[in-house]
C-alpha positions in Angstrom: -54.0 44.5 0.0 -52.7 44.0 -2.8 -51.3 47.9 -3.8 -47.4 48.8 -2.3 -48.3 50.7 1.5 -46.4 53.8 0.6 -44.3 56.8 2.9 -44.4 60.3 1.9 -40.9 61.0 0.6 -41.8 62.7 -2.4 -43.8 66.0 -3.7 -44.4 64.3 -7.0 -45.0 60.6 -8.2 -44.5 59.6 -11.8 -47.9 58.1 -13.4 -44.8 55.0 -13.9 -44.5 55.4 -10.2 -48.1 55.5 -9.0 -48.7 52.5 -11.3 -45.7 50.5 -9.4 -47.3 51.9 -5.9 -50.9 50.5 -6.6 -49.1 47.4 -8.4 -51.2 47.9 -11.5 -50.5 49.6 -15.5 -49.7 53.2 -16.2 -52.8 53.2 -18.7 -55.7 52.1 -15.5 -53.2 55.0 -13.7 -54.7 57.1 -16.4 -57.5 56.7 -16.9 -58.7 56.3 -13.3 -56.9 60.5 -13.4 -59.1 60.8 -16.5 -62.5 59.6 -14.6 -62.0 60.9 -11.2 -61.2 64.7 -11.9 -62.6 66.4 -8.6 -60.4 63.3 -6.2 -57.2 63.3 -8.7 -55.4 66.7 -9.6 -52.5 65.7 -11.7 -49.4 68.6 -12.2 -47.8 68.7 -15.6 -43.7 69.5 -15.9 -42.6 71.2 -18.8 -42.8 68.3 -20.9 -46.2 67.7 -20.3 -45.7 64.2 -17.6 -48.1 64.2 -14.9 -47.0 64.4 -11.3 -49.5 63.2 -8.8 -49.4 64.7 -5.0 -49.5 62.5 -1.6 -52.8 63.4 -1.7 -53.7 62.0 -5.1 -52.2 59.3 -4.4 -54.0 58.6 -1.1 -57.0 58.9 -3.4 -55.9 56.5 -5.5 -56.4 53.8 -3.0 -59.4 54.6 -1.8 -59.7 54.5 -5.8 -58.7 51.6 -6.1 -60.5 49.8 -2.7 -64.0 50.7 -4.1 -63.5 49.5 -7.4 -61.0 47.0 -7.3 -61.4 45.0 -3.9 -65.0 45.7 -3.6 -66.3 45.7 -7.2 -67.9 49.5 -7.6 -68.4 50.4 -11.0 -66.8 53.6 -11.9 -70.0 56.3 -10.9 -70.4 53.9 -7.9 -66.6 54.7 -6.3 -67.5 58.7 -7.9 -70.4 59.0 -6.2 -69.3 57.3 -2.7 -66.4 59.4 -2.3 -68.2 62.5 -2.8 -70.9 61.1 -0.4 -68.8 60.0 2.3 -64.9 60.3 1.7 -63.7 60.1 5.1 -66.3 57.1 6.5 -64.4 55.6 2.8 -60.5 57.1 4.5 -61.3 55.2 7.2 -62.9 51.8 6.2 -59.2 51.7 3.8 -56.9 52.4 6.6 -58.7 50.2 9.2 -58.1 47.0 6.6 -55.2 48.2 5.9 -54.2 47.2 9.8 -55.9 44.4 9.7 -54.1 43.4 6.9 -51.1 43.6 8.8 -52.0 42.8 12.1 -52.7 39.0 10.4 -49.6 38.9 8.6 -47.6 39.3 11.4 -50.2 37.2 13.5 -49.0 34.4 10.7 -45.9 35.6 11.1 -45.5 34.3 14.6 -47.1 31.5 14.6 -45.2 30.1 12.1 -41.6 30.7 13.8 -43.8 28.6 16.6 
């Protein structure tokens, strides 16, 4: 998957950190936060900067999968998340696990 896997290390992530994890620009993160208010609810600091939680990051990962990898429209992705968020979440986890396994197998194959 083109986005970086992340470990929950902090309570809040800045928009720049989220963009780096997703391998996208900050304007897309901001746009998705506006288009998916039911799933992404950023807090704001005293300066008004958006701060995202680990749950927001997981939701960004689901949106990324549906929009960028599956080619769904924003409306289609929102409907899918509303109807079956758990199913989408499991599918993304399975794909990530399979991608990691594929990388490991390629490393083993290359070392032979």
